[in-house]
C-alpha angles and dihedrals in degrees: 000000000000093000090046092053091048089051090053092051091049090050090050090053092051091050093050098058116166122334145160121268122237138117135298131179123232144182135208098263118110105252122255088181140347117260108253091195095058121105115275122264143043129314135176126204113190115184139177130198137183123202137179123196144166115235116196096194111028094163092050094231123175124251110278092036122095109269126207126213127200143164115246134193123208128197108195122191113187137175137188126193121194134185127184120182137162092269104009137063125184133174123174131172139185125197121186127175131195104206115197124184121208097216107010099053091163087074094059110129146167111232120199134196132169141172140188134193123180132170131183123193108217095178137346088277105034129062130172120212142180126194123185138170136176137181136188110191137160097237140041096236097107113119087228090072106082121198094006124132117235110257136145098254134129110265135182132190131177127181128182128180126181132175149110138283112213129190104215097178137341088280105029129068130174134199124197123182146167120220134198124187131183127189126183136171137196116233101208098104124078110259094026095100092096094056102103107171126203147169139247142192130194150149134237138191128197132187127194123188121186113219095179140324091298109031129063123175118223132207123174135175131178136174125195132190111197130184126197108220099211098049102022089229115154130210131195115202128182126189127187128185134181121183148110143265116219125193109215091183140336089281102037135056136167129200138186138176137175136192144117139305118205128192114198124227114290134182089262103041149018122252113294131204126194141157122286114204138174132175138156152155127224124189125178123173117161104300095346114095134172125182123178123173138174129190140171128185145118115283137172115256123203099189102077092008113251144070127302137198097234120204120175142168123193137174136182132186135182123183140167118246099180139346093288101014125085138163135208136182144170143190131193127186124188136183120195121190118183119237106182109041143014103279129138118263118244131223113192134182132187123188128179137165140167142184117208138192122201100220092178134351088270103034128065129181121205140182114202147181128200127180136176131190131181134179125199118184097244136085111294090007098136117097128185128183128174131183128186127178150110138266140195117212128191127180138167122196112215134191120237119203 
């Protein structure tokens, strides 16, 4: 992992090249892409937050088992580095959290997350990019873990994608990429024996064709080769989508695509074919934002060790309530049904919401709620966990020359 992270940083440096120094704003969100409209140059945004919250199920026990509640404090140093040049864009973030429990001090931990996005324009029509993220957390509740039961157990996930965006014509663009993912679990907690872990690699191709100012046709294909570490079993999955993106207005667009998912022959099953679907709505108007998405396809799962039919629905909203007060919230629902072996299906739900007050340009106060719920079709297979609390966030963007 250390050598892999160093390789990513070296690649980012090669993509940056030379550039002019100036200022660029930033926020706390892990970057999905650098902002090409920001001013050129480097900027650094260090931040620090403190939060206190009440957790009603710190051990993540199922209903029917004895649950334990506790108050926890979190000290959260973060940092974001951005670069915007004439041909290069880079955004990298690191997020660490010291988690301290009042009663159950044996659960104290240091969580870590990081992300990197870098893009290099080789010509007016060709750009190379790399996008990477990693997380080391004490539970399996992250939405990034597909087909994994919720337990308090050390978990790690890393995902790196690199490729090229190519302008074929004035109306047609193509994206090709190569993706590597790695998932690993500790096995120190009771109930974690079934968490197998694994890794995958794959390739994808995407084509966009603009019909007019409102309609864009979509075609996507991806192939993934996944290996379960414990059993050595391999899975080959292919997904294909064809659809369209329609702009209802300058602030609102909808999209939809349909196709097929195919699981290749494995030692436990014959080849399987099922529907692959995607749809969504995105609305952004000043500070108001709404994002709703639905998807269904075959995916590798590293919890029980196999392949799942993954169906999920998610939505996020952010809205202003007053000049300095804003609110945000999100919900994600997921259904996982096994395809290759006799394992119980999973139903998972994540809910979060917050109300924030900008006390000063550099200090923000928030009250928040986060809840998770999961159902496994077996005795005692229903798990609920709720957290409510507050946090204080301070940040100061700085220019780097």
